[in-house]
mmJSON file of the N, C-alpha and C atoms, coordinates in Angstrom:
{"data_MODEL":{"atom_site":{
"group_PDB":["ATOM","ATOM","ATOM","ATOM","ATOM","ATOM","ATOM","ATOM","ATOM","ATOM","ATOM","ATOM","ATOM","ATOM","ATOM","ATOM","ATOM","ATOM","ATOM","ATOM","ATOM","ATOM","ATOM","ATOM","ATOM","ATOM","ATOM","ATOM","ATOM","ATOM","ATOM","ATOM","ATOM","ATOM","ATOM","ATOM","ATOM","ATOM","ATOM","ATOM","ATOM","ATOM","ATOM","ATOM","ATOM","ATOM","ATOM","ATOM","ATOM","ATOM","ATOM","ATOM","ATOM","ATOM","ATOM","ATOM","ATOM","ATOM","ATOM","ATOM","ATOM","ATOM","ATOM","ATOM","ATOM","ATOM","ATOM","ATOM","ATOM","ATOM","ATOM","ATOM","ATOM","ATOM","ATOM","ATOM","ATOM","ATOM","ATOM","ATOM","ATOM","ATOM","ATOM","ATOM","ATOM","ATOM","ATOM","ATOM","ATOM","ATOM","ATOM","ATOM","ATOM","ATOM","ATOM","ATOM","ATOM","ATOM","ATOM","ATOM","ATOM","ATOM","ATOM","ATOM","ATOM","ATOM","ATOM","ATOM","ATOM","ATOM","ATOM","ATOM","ATOM","ATOM","ATOM","ATOM","ATOM","ATOM","ATOM","ATOM","ATOM","ATOM","ATOM","ATOM","ATOM","ATOM","ATOM","ATOM","ATOM","ATOM","ATOM","ATOM","ATOM","ATOM","ATOM","ATOM","ATOM","ATOM","ATOM","ATOM","ATOM","ATOM","ATOM","ATOM","ATOM","ATOM","ATOM","ATOM","ATOM","ATOM","ATOM","ATOM","ATOM","ATOM","ATOM","ATOM","ATOM","ATOM","ATOM","ATOM","ATOM","ATOM","ATOM","ATOM","ATOM","ATOM","ATOM","ATOM","ATOM","ATOM","ATOM","ATOM","ATOM","ATOM","ATOM","ATOM","ATOM","ATOM","ATOM","ATOM","ATOM","ATOM","ATOM","ATOM","ATOM","ATOM","ATOM","ATOM","ATOM","ATOM","ATOM","ATOM","ATOM","ATOM","ATOM","ATOM","ATOM","ATOM","ATOM","ATOM","ATOM","ATOM","ATOM","ATOM","ATOM","ATOM","ATOM","ATOM","ATOM","ATOM","ATOM","ATOM","ATOM","ATOM","ATOM","ATOM","ATOM","ATOM","ATOM","ATOM","ATOM","ATOM","ATOM","ATOM","ATOM","ATOM","ATOM","ATOM","ATOM","ATOM","ATOM","ATOM","ATOM","ATOM","ATOM","ATOM","ATOM"],
"id":[1,2,3,4,5,6,7,8,9,10,11,12,13,14,15,16,17,18,19,20,21,22,23,24,25,26,27,28,29,30,31,32,33,34,35,36,37,38,39,40,41,42,43,44,45,46,47,48,49,50,51,52,53,54,55,56,57,58,59,60,61,62,63,64,65,66,67,68,69,70,71,72,73,74,75,76,77,78,79,80,81,82,83,84,85,86,87,88,89,90,91,92,93,94,95,96,97,98,99,100,101,102,103,104,105,106,107,108,109,110,111,112,113,114,115,116,117,118,119,120,121,122,123,124,125,126,127,128,129,130,131,132,133,134,135,136,137,138,139,140,141,142,143,144,145,146,147,148,149,150,151,152,153,154,155,156,157,158,159,160,161,162,163,164,165,166,167,168,169,170,171,172,173,174,175,176,177,178,179,180,181,182,183,184,185,186,187,188,189,190,191,192,193,194,195,196,197,198,199,200,201,202,203,204,205,206,207,208,209,210,211,212,213,214,215,216,217,218,219,220,221,222,223,224,225,226,227,228,229,230,231,232,233,234,235,236,237],
"type_symbol":["N","C","C","N","C","C","N","C","C","N","C","C","N","C","C","N","C","C","N","C","C","N","C","C","N","C","C","N","C","C","N","C","C","N","C","C","N","C","C","N","C","C","N","C","C","N","C","C","N","C","C","N","C","C","N","C","C","N","C","C","N","C","C","N","C","C","N","C","C","N","C","C","N","C","C","N","C","C","N","C","C","N","C","C","N","C","C","N","C","C","N","C","C","N","C","C","N","C","C","N","C","C","N","C","C","N","C","C","N","C","C","N","C","C","N","C","C","N","C","C","N","C","C","N","C","C","N","C","C","N","C","C","N","C","C","N","C","C","N","C","C","N","C","C","N","C","C","N","C","C","N","C","C","N","C","C","N","C","C","N","C","C","N","C","C","N","C","C","N","C","C","N","C","C","N","C","C","N","C","C","N","C","C","N","C","C","N","C","C","N","C","C","N","C","C","N","C","C","N","C","C","N","C","C","N","C","C","N","C","C","N","C","C","N","C","C","N","C","C","N","C","C","N","C","C","N","C","C","N","C","C","N","C","C","N","C","C"],
"label_atom_id":["N","CA","C","N","CA","C","N","CA","C","N","CA","C","N","CA","C","N","CA","C","N","CA","C","N","CA","C","N","CA","C","N","CA","C","N","CA","C","N","CA","C","N","CA","C","N","CA","C","N","CA","C","N","CA","C","N","CA","C","N","CA","C","N","CA","C","N","CA","C","N","CA","C","N","CA","C","N","CA","C","N","CA","C","N","CA","C","N","CA","C","N","CA","C","N","CA","C","N","CA","C","N","CA","C","N","CA","C","N","CA","C","N","CA","C","N","CA","C","N","CA","C","N","CA","C","N","CA","C","N","CA","C","N","CA","C","N","CA","C","N","CA","C","N","CA","C","N","CA","C","N","CA","C","N","CA","C","N","CA","C","N","CA","C","N","CA","C","N","CA","C","N","CA","C","N","CA","C","N","CA","C","N","CA","C","N","CA","C","N","CA","C","N","CA","C","N","CA","C","N","CA","C","N","CA","C","N","CA","C","N","CA","C","N","CA","C","N","CA","C","N","CA","C","N","CA","C","N","CA","C","N","CA","C","N","CA","C","N","CA","C","N","CA","C","N","CA","C","N","CA","C","N","CA","C","N","CA","C","N","CA","C","N","CA","C","N","CA","C","N","CA","C","N","CA","C"],
"label_alt_id":[null,null,null,null,null,null,null,null,null,null,null,null,null,null,null,null,null,null,null,null,null,null,null,null,null,null,null,null,null,null,null,null,null,null,null,null,null,null,null,null,null,null,null,null,null,null,null,null,null,null,null,null,null,null,null,null,null,null,null,null,null,null,null,null,null,null,null,null,null,null,null,null,null,null,null,null,null,null,null,null,null,null,null,null,null,null,null,null,null,null,null,null,null,null,null,null,null,null,null,null,null,null,null,null,null,null,null,null,null,null,null,null,null,null,null,null,null,null,null,null,null,null,null,null,null,null,null,null,null,null,null,null,null,null,null,null,null,null,null,null,null,null,null,null,null,null,null,null,null,null,null,null,null,null,null,null,null,null,null,null,null,null,null,null,null,null,null,null,null,null,null,null,null,null,null,null,null,null,null,null,null,null,null,null,null,null,null,null,null,null,null,null,null,null,null,null,null,null,null,null,null,null,null,null,null,null,null,null,null,null,null,null,null,null,null,null,null,null,null,null,null,null,null,null,null,null,null,null,null,null,null,null,null,null,null,null,null],
"label_comp_id":["MET","MET","MET","SER","SER","SER","VAL","VAL","VAL","LYS","LYS","LYS","GLU","GLU","GLU","GLU","GLU","GLU","ILE","ILE","ILE","HIS","HIS","HIS","ALA","ALA","ALA","GLN","GLN","GLN","ILE","ILE","ILE","VAL","VAL","VAL","GLU","GLU","GLU","ALA","ALA","ALA","LEU","LEU","LEU","LYS","LYS","LYS","GLY","GLY","GLY","ALA","ALA","ALA","LYS","LYS","LYS","PHE","PHE","PHE","PRO","PRO","PRO","ILE","ILE","ILE","LYS","LYS","LYS","THR","THR","THR","PRO","PRO","PRO","GLU","GLU","GLU","ALA","ALA","ALA","LEU","LEU","LEU","LEU","LEU","LEU","SER","SER","SER","ALA","ALA","ALA","PHE","PHE","PHE","PRO","PRO","PRO","ASP","ASP","ASP","GLY","GLY","GLY","ALA","ALA","ALA","ASN","ASN","ASN","THR","THR","THR","THR","THR","THR","CYS","CYS","CYS","GLN","GLN","GLN","VAL","VAL","VAL","GLY","GLY","GLY","ASP","ASP","ASP","ILE","ILE","ILE","LYS","LYS","LYS","MET","MET","MET","THR","THR","THR","ALA","ALA","ALA","GLY","GLY","GLY","GLU","GLU","GLU","ALA","ALA","ALA","GLY","GLY","GLY","LYS","LYS","LYS","LEU","LEU","LEU","LEU","LEU","LEU","LYS","LYS","LYS","GLY","GLY","GLY","SER","SER","SER","ASP","ASP","ASP","PHE","PHE","PHE","PRO","PRO","PRO","PHE","PHE","PHE","LYS","LYS","LYS","SER","SER","SER","ALA","ALA","ALA","LYS","LYS","LYS","GLN","GLN","GLN","VAL","VAL","VAL","ALA","ALA","ALA","ASP","ASP","ASP","THR","THR","THR","ILE","ILE","ILE","VAL","VAL","VAL","GLN","GLN","GLN","ARG","ARG","ARG","ALA","ALA","ALA","GLY","GLY","GLY","LEU","LEU","LEU"],
"label_asym_id":["A","A","A","A","A","A","A","A","A","A","A","A","A","A","A","A","A","A","A","A","A","A","A","A","A","A","A","A","A","A","A","A","A","A","A","A","A","A","A","A","A","A","A","A","A","A","A","A","A","A","A","A","A","A","A","A","A","A","A","A","A","A","A","A","A","A","A","A","A","A","A","A","A","A","A","A","A","A","A","A","A","A","A","A","A","A","A","A","A","A","A","A","A","A","A","A","A","A","A","A","A","A","A","A","A","A","A","A","A","A","A","A","A","A","A","A","A","A","A","A","A","A","A","A","A","A","A","A","A","A","A","A","A","A","A","A","A","A","A","A","A","A","A","A","A","A","A","A","A","A","A","A","A","A","A","A","A","A","A","A","A","A","A","A","A","A","A","A","A","A","A","A","A","A","A","A","A","A","A","A","A","A","A","A","A","A","A","A","A","A","A","A","A","A","A","A","A","A","A","A","A","A","A","A","A","A","A","A","A","A","A","A","A","A","A","A","A","A","A","A","A","A","A","A","A","A","A","A","A","A","A","A","A","A","A","A","A"],
"label_entity_id":["1","1","1","1","1","1","1","1","1","1","1","1","1","1","1","1","1","1","1","1","1","1","1","1","1","1","1","1","1","1","1","1","1","1","1","1","1","1","1","1","1","1","1","1","1","1","1","1","1","1","1","1","1","1","1","1","1","1","1","1","1","1","1","1","1","1","1","1","1","1","1","1","1","1","1","1","1","1","1","1","1","1","1","1","1","1","1","1","1","1","1","1","1","1","1","1","1","1","1","1","1","1","1","1","1","1","1","1","1","1","1","1","1","1","1","1","1","1","1","1","1","1","1","1","1","1","1","1","1","1","1","1","1","1","1","1","1","1","1","1","1","1","1","1","1","1","1","1","1","1","1","1","1","1","1","1","1","1","1","1","1","1","1","1","1","1","1","1","1","1","1","1","1","1","1","1","1","1","1","1","1","1","1","1","1","1","1","1","1","1","1","1","1","1","1","1","1","1","1","1","1","1","1","1","1","1","1","1","1","1","1","1","1","1","1","1","1","1","1","1","1","1","1","1","1","1","1","1","1","1","1","1","1","1","1","1","1"],
"label_seq_id":[1,1,1,2,2,2,3,3,3,4,4,4,5,5,5,6,6,6,7,7,7,8,8,8,9,9,9,10,10,10,11,11,11,12,12,12,13,13,13,14,14,14,15,15,15,16,16,16,17,17,17,18,18,18,19,19,19,20,20,20,21,21,21,22,22,22,23,23,23,24,24,24,25,25,25,26,26,26,27,27,27,28,28,28,29,29,29,30,30,30,31,31,31,32,32,32,33,33,33,34,34,34,35,35,35,36,36,36,37,37,37,38,38,38,39,39,39,40,40,40,41,41,41,42,42,42,43,43,43,44,44,44,45,45,45,46,46,46,47,47,47,48,48,48,49,49,49,50,50,50,51,51,51,52,52,52,53,53,53,54,54,54,55,55,55,56,56,56,57,57,57,58,58,58,59,59,59,60,60,60,61,61,61,62,62,62,63,63,63,64,64,64,65,65,65,66,66,66,67,67,67,68,68,68,69,69,69,70,70,70,71,71,71,72,72,72,73,73,73,74,74,74,75,75,75,76,76,76,77,77,77,78,78,78,79,79,79],
"pdbx_PDB_ins_code":[null,null,null,null,null,null,null,null,null,null,null,null,null,null,null,null,null,null,null,null,null,null,null,null,null,null,null,null,null,null,null,null,null,null,null,null,null,null,null,null,null,null,null,null,null,null,null,null,null,null,null,null,null,null,null,null,null,null,null,null,null,null,null,null,null,null,null,null,null,null,null,null,null,null,null,null,null,null,null,null,null,null,null,null,null,null,null,null,null,null,null,null,null,null,null,null,null,null,null,null,null,null,null,null,null,null,null,null,null,null,null,null,null,null,null,null,null,null,null,null,null,null,null,null,null,null,null,null,null,null,null,null,null,null,null,null,null,null,null,null,null,null,null,null,null,null,null,null,null,null,null,null,null,null,null,null,null,null,null,null,null,null,null,null,null,null,null,null,null,null,null,null,null,null,null,null,null,null,null,null,null,null,null,null,null,null,null,null,null,null,null,null,null,null,null,null,null,null,null,null,null,null,null,null,null,null,null,null,null,null,null,null,null,null,null,null,null,null,null,null,null,null,null,null,null,null,null,null,null,null,null,null,null,null,null,null,null],
"Cartn_x":[10.28,9.567,10.149,9.285,9.747,10.292,11.002,11.517,10.359,9.294,8.115,7.563,7.425,6.885,7.818,9.118,10.093,10.101,10.11,10.065,8.753,7.651,6.339,6.411,6.962,7.057,7.935,9.02,9.907,9.221,8.421,7.688,6.671,5.921,4.927,5.614,6.735,7.485,7.977,8.484,9.005,7.91,6.681,5.568,4.741,5.233,4.428,4.07,4.88,4.578,3.845,3.533,2.893,1.439,0.974,-0.437,-1.17,-2.181,-2.987,-4.33,-4.992,-4.612,-3.461,-2.684,-1.612,-2.116,-2.156,-2.851,-1.962,-0.636,0.241,1.54,2.199,3.503,4.517,4.485,5.421,5.183,3.918,3.584,4.009,3.891,4.302,5.807,6.579,8.034,8.424,7.751,8.036,7.712,6.798,6.386,7.443,8.334,9.398,10.467,11.087,12.059,13.204,13.74,14.83,14.36,13.069,12.519,12.78,13.141,13.37,14.533,15.418,16.587,16.321,15.126,14.784,14.931,15.648,15.964,15.408,14.804,14.387,15.321,15.814,16.761,16.583,16.62,16.602,17.651,18.722,19.792,20.33,20.343,20.848,19.788,18.545,17.453,17.336,17.477,17.478,16.581,15.753,14.851,14.742,14.921,14.71,13.269,12.832,11.477,11.323,12.377,12.333,12.096,12.789,12.591,11.186,10.751,9.414,8.344,8.577,7.619,7.366,8.356,8.207,7.222,6.919,5.975,4.528,4.35,3.002,2.45,1.127,0.431,-0.398,-0.705,-1.544,-2.877,-3.384,-4.681,-4.618,-3.399,-3.256,-3.599,-3.546,-3.749,-5.215,-5.713,-4.977,-4.78,-3.688,-3.448,-4.028,-4.701,-5.36,-4.581,-3.533,-2.76,-1.388,-0.474,0.863,0.773,-0.162,-0.34,-0.74,-1.618,-2.047,-0.861,-0.007,1.196,2.086,2.351,3.228,2.649,1.349,0.697,0.915,0.706,0.821,2.256,3.211,4.614,5.116,4.875,5.412,4.734,3.473,2.78,3.388,3.586,4.123,5.597,6.339,7.769,7.987,6.926,7.034,7.881,7.864,8.655,7.979],
"Cartn_y":[-98.561,-99.15,-98.603,-98.27,-97.772,-98.932,-98.591,-99.613,-100.443,-99.768,-100.458,-101.454,-101.025,-101.894,-103.067,-102.811,-103.864,-104.921,-104.488,-105.438,-106.232,-105.541,-106.191,-107.29,-106.961,-107.922,-109.116,-108.862,-109.946,-110.889,-110.334,-111.172,-112.043,-111.428,-112.179,-113.295,-112.986,-113.979,-115.117,-114.776,-115.796,-116.754,-116.263,-117.086,-117.707,-117.648,-118.121,-119.6,-120.396,-121.821,-122.203,-121.218,-121.492,-121.892,-122.723,-123.125,-122.255,-121.552,-120.676,-121.333,-121.053,-120.072,-120.565,-119.6,-119.882,-119.405,-120.332,-120.063,-119.666,-119.903,-119.61,-118.945,-118.227,-117.641,-118.709,-119.853,-120.935,-121.451,-121.59,-122.058,-121.034,-119.751,-118.702,-118.758,-118.846,-118.923,-120.155,-121.251,-122.486,-122.357,-121.456,-121.275,-120.538,-119.805,-119.107,-120.113,-119.919,-120.887,-121.217,-120.237,-120.461,-120.216,-120.4,-120.191,-118.786,-118.658,-117.343,-116.598,-117.318,-116.681,-116.148,-116.368,-115.812,-114.29,-113.703,-112.278,-111.52,-110.376,-109.427,-108.237,-107.731,-106.623,-105.686,-104.386,-103.334,-102.322,-102.182,-101.265,-101.629,-100.662,-100.892,-101.457,-101.537,-102.019,-103.532,-104.228,-105.681,-106.162,-107.164,-107.7,-109.207,-109.952,-111.391,-111.71,-112.898,-113.325,-113.374,-113.754,-113.793,-112.419,-111.406,-110.024,-109.546,-109.85,-109.434,-110.083,-111.324,-112.04,-111.365,-110.623,-109.922,-108.753,-108.342,-107.25,-107.736,-109.035,-109.601,-109.912,-109.921,-110.222,-111.484,-112.147,-113.339,-113.07,-111.858,-111.505,-111.308,-111.249,-111.113,-112.414,-113.523,-114.832,-115.216,-115.991,-116.6,-115.623,-115.813,-115.062,-115.874,-115.174,-115.857,-115.787,-114.915,-114.788,-114.199,-114.406,-113.817,-112.296,-111.753,-110.298,-109.755,-110.456,-110.016,-110.01,-111.026,-111.072,-109.875,-109.659,-108.561,-107.206,-107.021,-105.75,-105.446,-106.447,-106.247,-105.948,-106.678,-106.477,-105.108,-104.714,-103.41,-102.251,-102.4,-101.347,-101.197,-102.302,-102.246,-101.859,-102.188,-101.87,-100.384,-99.678,-98.257,-97.922,-98.807,-98.571,-97.552],
"Cartn_z":[-9.416,-8.306,-6.997,-6.055,-4.76,-3.918,-2.849,-1.936,-1.392,-0.998,-0.467,-1.489,-2.728,-3.783,-4.067,-4.043,-4.326,-3.225,-1.962,-0.85,-0.901,-1.175,-1.296,-2.361,-3.524,-4.626,-4.242,-3.511,-3.097,-2.11,-1.202,-0.24,-0.986,-1.903,-2.682,-3.468,-4.093,-4.875,-3.976,-2.797,-1.879,-1.404,-1.362,-0.879,-2.006,-3.235,-4.361,-4.281,-3.607,-3.498,-2.224,-1.387,-0.095,-0.269,0.653,0.656,1.671,1.197,2.062,2.322,3.443,4.459,5.336,5.826,6.779,8.135,9.085,10.347,11.518,11.431,12.574,12.108,13.012,12.668,12.249,12.912,12.576,11.157,10.803,9.459,8.413,8.752,7.818,7.59,8.654,8.494,7.688,7.923,7.185,5.7,5.359,3.966,3.135,3.8,3.07,2.649,1.478,0.952,1.918,2.602,3.557,4.987,5.224,6.56,7.056,8.33,8.945,8.316,7.618,6.993,5.595,5.06,3.743,3.834,2.869,2.938,1.74,2.028,1.003,1.136,0.01,0.077,-1.102,-0.787,-1.796,-1.346,-2.113,-1.723,-0.356,0.559,1.916,2.859,2.404,3.255,3.097,4.218,4.214,5.355,5.067,6.081,5.887,6.981,6.903,7.265,6.878,7.235,8.754,9.462,10.915,11.511,10.963,11.436,11.09,9.878,9.439,10.312,10.704,11.534,12.869,13.367,14.638,14.526,13.3,13.07,13.09,13.058,12.982,14.366,14.452,15.704,15.504,16.583,16.499,15.83,16.024,15.44,13.926,13.347,11.89,11.164,11.902,11.285,11.337,10.377,9.271,8.11,7.396,6.164,5.017,4.099,2.988,1.683,1.638,0.401,0.69,-0.261,-0.14,-0.158,-0.931,-0.992,0.378,1.082,2.408,3.38,3.309,4.154,3.838,2.545,2.121,2.494,2.294,2.656,4.144,4.988,6.434,6.831,6.293,6.657,6.218,4.972,4.523,5.242,5.591,6.333,7.725,8.419,9.788,9.804,8.76,8.721,8.47,8.049,7.801,6.579,5.602,4.383,3.479],
"occupancy":[1.0,1.0,1.0,1.0,1.0,1.0,1.0,1.0,1.0,1.0,1.0,1.0,1.0,1.0,1.0,1.0,1.0,1.0,1.0,1.0,1.0,1.0,1.0,1.0,1.0,1.0,1.0,1.0,1.0,1.0,1.0,1.0,1.0,1.0,1.0,1.0,1.0,1.0,1.0,1.0,1.0,1.0,1.0,1.0,1.0,1.0,1.0,1.0,1.0,1.0,1.0,1.0,1.0,1.0,1.0,1.0,1.0,1.0,1.0,1.0,1.0,1.0,1.0,1.0,1.0,1.0,1.0,1.0,1.0,1.0,1.0,1.0,1.0,1.0,1.0,1.0,1.0,1.0,1.0,1.0,1.0,1.0,1.0,1.0,1.0,1.0,1.0,1.0,1.0,1.0,1.0,1.0,1.0,1.0,1.0,1.0,1.0,1.0,1.0,1.0,1.0,1.0,1.0,1.0,1.0,1.0,1.0,1.0,1.0,1.0,1.0,1.0,1.0,1.0,1.0,1.0,1.0,1.0,1.0,1.0,1.0,1.0,1.0,1.0,1.0,1.0,1.0,1.0,1.0,1.0,1.0,1.0,1.0,1.0,1.0,1.0,1.0,1.0,1.0,1.0,1.0,1.0,1.0,1.0,1.0,1.0,1.0,1.0,1.0,1.0,1.0,1.0,1.0,1.0,1.0,1.0,1.0,1.0,1.0,1.0,1.0,1.0,1.0,1.0,1.0,1.0,1.0,1.0,1.0,1.0,1.0,1.0,1.0,1.0,1.0,1.0,1.0,1.0,1.0,1.0,1.0,1.0,1.0,1.0,1.0,1.0,1.0,1.0,1.0,1.0,1.0,1.0,1.0,1.0,1.0,1.0,1.0,1.0,1.0,1.0,1.0,1.0,1.0,1.0,1.0,1.0,1.0,1.0,1.0,1.0,1.0,1.0,1.0,1.0,1.0,1.0,1.0,1.0,1.0,1.0,1.0,1.0,1.0,1.0,1.0,1.0,1.0,1.0,1.0,1.0,1.0,1.0,1.0,1.0,1.0,1.0,1.0],
"B_iso_or_equiv":[0.0,0.0,0.0,0.0,0.0,0.0,0.0,0.0,0.0,0.0,0.0,0.0,0.0,0.0,0.0,0.0,0.0,0.0,0.0,0.0,0.0,0.0,0.0,0.0,0.0,0.0,0.0,0.0,0.0,0.0,0.0,0.0,0.0,0.0,0.0,0.0,0.0,0.0,0.0,0.0,0.0,0.0,0.0,0.0,0.0,0.0,0.0,0.0,0.0,0.0,0.0,0.0,0.0,0.0,0.0,0.0,0.0,0.0,0.0,0.0,0.0,0.0,0.0,0.0,0.0,0.0,0.0,0.0,0.0,0.0,0.0,0.0,0.0,0.0,0.0,0.0,0.0,0.0,0.0,0.0,0.0,0.0,0.0,0.0,0.0,0.0,0.0,0.0,0.0,0.0,0.0,0.0,0.0,0.0,0.0,0.0,0.0,0.0,0.0,0.0,0.0,0.0,0.0,0.0,0.0,0.0,0.0,0.0,0.0,0.0,0.0,0.0,0.0,0.0,0.0,0.0,0.0,0.0,0.0,0.0,0.0,0.0,0.0,0.0,0.0,0.0,0.0,0.0,0.0,0.0,0.0,0.0,0.0,0.0,0.0,0.0,0.0,0.0,0.0,0.0,0.0,0.0,0.0,0.0,0.0,0.0,0.0,0.0,0.0,0.0,0.0,0.0,0.0,0.0,0.0,0.0,0.0,0.0,0.0,0.0,0.0,0.0,0.0,0.0,0.0,0.0,0.0,0.0,0.0,0.0,0.0,0.0,0.0,0.0,0.0,0.0,0.0,0.0,0.0,0.0,0.0,0.0,0.0,0.0,0.0,0.0,0.0,0.0,0.0,0.0,0.0,0.0,0.0,0.0,0.0,0.0,0.0,0.0,0.0,0.0,0.0,0.0,0.0,0.0,0.0,0.0,0.0,0.0,0.0,0.0,0.0,0.0,0.0,0.0,0.0,0.0,0.0,0.0,0.0,0.0,0.0,0.0,0.0,0.0,0.0,0.0,0.0,0.0,0.0,0.0,0.0,0.0,0.0,0.0,0.0,0.0,0.0],
"pdbx_formal_charge":[null,null,null,null,null,null,null,null,null,null,null,null,null,null,null,null,null,null,null,null,null,null,null,null,null,null,null,null,null,null,null,null,null,null,null,null,null,null,null,null,null,null,null,null,null,null,null,null,null,null,null,null,null,null,null,null,null,null,null,null,null,null,null,null,null,null,null,null,null,null,null,null,null,null,null,null,null,null,null,null,null,null,null,null,null,null,null,null,null,null,null,null,null,null,null,null,null,null,null,null,null,null,null,null,null,null,null,null,null,null,null,null,null,null,null,null,null,null,null,null,null,null,null,null,null,null,null,null,null,null,null,null,null,null,null,null,null,null,null,null,null,null,null,null,null,null,null,null,null,null,null,null,null,null,null,null,null,null,null,null,null,null,null,null,null,null,null,null,null,null,null,null,null,null,null,null,null,null,null,null,null,null,null,null,null,null,null,null,null,null,null,null,null,null,null,null,null,null,null,null,null,null,null,null,null,null,null,null,null,null,null,null,null,null,null,null,null,null,null,null,null,null,null,null,null,null,null,null,null,null,null,null,null,null,null,null,null],
"auth_seq_id":[1,1,1,2,2,2,3,3,3,4,4,4,5,5,5,6,6,6,7,7,7,8,8,8,9,9,9,10,10,10,11,11,11,12,12,12,13,13,13,14,14,14,15,15,15,16,16,16,17,17,17,18,18,18,19,19,19,20,20,20,21,21,21,22,22,22,23,23,23,24,24,24,25,25,25,26,26,26,27,27,27,28,28,28,29,29,29,30,30,30,31,31,31,32,32,32,33,33,33,34,34,34,35,35,35,36,36,36,37,37,37,38,38,38,39,39,39,40,40,40,41,41,41,42,42,42,43,43,43,44,44,44,45,45,45,46,46,46,47,47,47,48,48,48,49,49,49,50,50,50,51,51,51,52,52,52,53,53,53,54,54,54,55,55,55,56,56,56,57,57,57,58,58,58,59,59,59,60,60,60,61,61,61,62,62,62,63,63,63,64,64,64,65,65,65,66,66,66,67,67,67,68,68,68,69,69,69,70,70,70,71,71,71,72,72,72,73,73,73,74,74,74,75,75,75,76,76,76,77,77,77,78,78,78,79,79,79],
"auth_comp_id":["MET","MET","MET","SER","SER","SER","VAL","VAL","VAL","LYS","LYS","LYS","GLU","GLU","GLU","GLU","GLU","GLU","ILE","ILE","ILE","HIS","HIS","HIS","ALA","ALA","ALA","GLN","GLN","GLN","ILE","ILE","ILE","VAL","VAL","VAL","GLU","GLU","GLU","ALA","ALA","ALA","LEU","LEU","LEU","LYS","LYS","LYS","GLY","GLY","GLY","ALA","ALA","ALA","LYS","LYS","LYS","PHE","PHE","PHE","PRO","PRO","PRO","ILE","ILE","ILE","LYS","LYS","LYS","THR","THR","THR","PRO","PRO","PRO","GLU","GLU","GLU","ALA","ALA","ALA","LEU","LEU","LEU","LEU","LEU","LEU","SER","SER","SER","ALA","ALA","ALA","PHE","PHE","PHE","PRO","PRO","PRO","ASP","ASP","ASP","GLY","GLY","GLY","ALA","ALA","ALA","ASN","ASN","ASN","THR","THR","THR","THR","THR","THR","CYS","CYS","CYS","GLN","GLN","GLN","VAL","VAL","VAL","GLY","GLY","GLY","ASP","ASP","ASP","ILE","ILE","ILE","LYS","LYS","LYS","MET","MET","MET","THR","THR","THR","ALA","ALA","ALA","GLY","GLY","GLY","GLU","GLU","GLU","ALA","ALA","ALA","GLY","GLY","GLY","LYS","LYS","LYS","LEU","LEU","LEU","LEU","LEU","LEU","LYS","LYS","LYS","GLY","GLY","GLY","SER","SER","SER","ASP","ASP","ASP","PHE","PHE","PHE","PRO","PRO","PRO","PHE","PHE","PHE","LYS","LYS","LYS","SER","SER","SER","ALA","ALA","ALA","LYS","LYS","LYS","GLN","GLN","GLN","VAL","VAL","VAL","ALA","ALA","ALA","ASP","ASP","ASP","THR","THR","THR","ILE","ILE","ILE","VAL","VAL","VAL","GLN","GLN","GLN","ARG","ARG","ARG","ALA","ALA","ALA","GLY","GLY","GLY","LEU","LEU","LEU"],
"auth_asym_id":["A","A","A","A","A","A","A","A","A","A","A","A","A","A","A","A","A","A","A","A","A","A","A","A","A","A","A","A","A","A","A","A","A","A","A","A","A","A","A","A","A","A","A","A","A","A","A","A","A","A","A","A","A","A","A","A","A","A","A","A","A","A","A","A","A","A","A","A","A","A","A","A","A","A","A","A","A","A","A","A","A","A","A","A","A","A","A","A","A","A","A","A","A","A","A","A","A","A","A","A","A","A","A","A","A","A","A","A","A","A","A","A","A","A","A","A","A","A","A","A","A","A","A","A","A","A","A","A","A","A","A","A","A","A","A","A","A","A","A","A","A","A","A","A","A","A","A","A","A","A","A","A","A","A","A","A","A","A","A","A","A","A","A","A","A","A","A","A","A","A","A","A","A","A","A","A","A","A","A","A","A","A","A","A","A","A","A","A","A","A","A","A","A","A","A","A","A","A","A","A","A","A","A","A","A","A","A","A","A","A","A","A","A","A","A","A","A","A","A","A","A","A","A","A","A","A","A","A","A","A","A","A","A","A","A","A","A"],
"auth_atom_id":["N","CA","C","N","CA","C","N","CA","C","N","CA","C","N","CA","C","N","CA","C","N","CA","C","N","CA","C","N","CA","C","N","CA","C","N","CA","C","N","CA","C","N","CA","C","N","CA","C","N","CA","C","N","CA","C","N","CA","C","N","CA","C","N","CA","C","N","CA","C","N","CA","C","N","CA","C","N","CA","C","N","CA","C","N","CA","C","N","CA","C","N","CA","C","N","CA","C","N","CA","C","N","CA","C","N","CA","C","N","CA","C","N","CA","C","N","CA","C","N","CA","C","N","CA","C","N","CA","C","N","CA","C","N","CA","C","N","CA","C","N","CA","C","N","CA","C","N","CA","C","N","CA","C","N","CA","C","N","CA","C","N","CA","C","N","CA","C","N","CA","C","N","CA","C","N","CA","C","N","CA","C","N","CA","C","N","CA","C","N","CA","C","N","CA","C","N","CA","C","N","CA","C","N","CA","C","N","CA","C","N","CA","C","N","CA","C","N","CA","C","N","CA","C","N","CA","C","N","CA","C","N","CA","C","N","CA","C","N","CA","C","N","CA","C","N","CA","C","N","CA","C","N","CA","C","N","CA","C","N","CA","C","N","CA","C","N","CA","C","N","CA","C","N","CA","C"],
"pdbx_PDB_model_num":[1,1,1,1,1,1,1,1,1,1,1,1,1,1,1,1,1,1,1,1,1,1,1,1,1,1,1,1,1,1,1,1,1,1,1,1,1,1,1,1,1,1,1,1,1,1,1,1,1,1,1,1,1,1,1,1,1,1,1,1,1,1,1,1,1,1,1,1,1,1,1,1,1,1,1,1,1,1,1,1,1,1,1,1,1,1,1,1,1,1,1,1,1,1,1,1,1,1,1,1,1,1,1,1,1,1,1,1,1,1,1,1,1,1,1,1,1,1,1,1,1,1,1,1,1,1,1,1,1,1,1,1,1,1,1,1,1,1,1,1,1,1,1,1,1,1,1,1,1,1,1,1,1,1,1,1,1,1,1,1,1,1,1,1,1,1,1,1,1,1,1,1,1,1,1,1,1,1,1,1,1,1,1,1,1,1,1,1,1,1,1,1,1,1,1,1,1,1,1,1,1,1,1,1,1,1,1,1,1,1,1,1,1,1,1,1,1,1,1,1,1,1,1,1,1,1,1,1,1,1,1,1,1,1,1,1,1]
}}}
């Protein structure tokens, strides 16, 4: 699995219990198990939900699925 695929899978897994649609950045951070401190890591590459949230725009919301959140974050992070 590539770094991009692994981070994507970790984001989807972290949001498995979230209720969608998620309409705000605050609601998205709250959906992660450890909030903004939830961390995805592959080797030396590490990203917290708080850091990932900075890649999102207001126009990205509402998110309809964990896959949509992960797709947007890994694309913007340039992984």
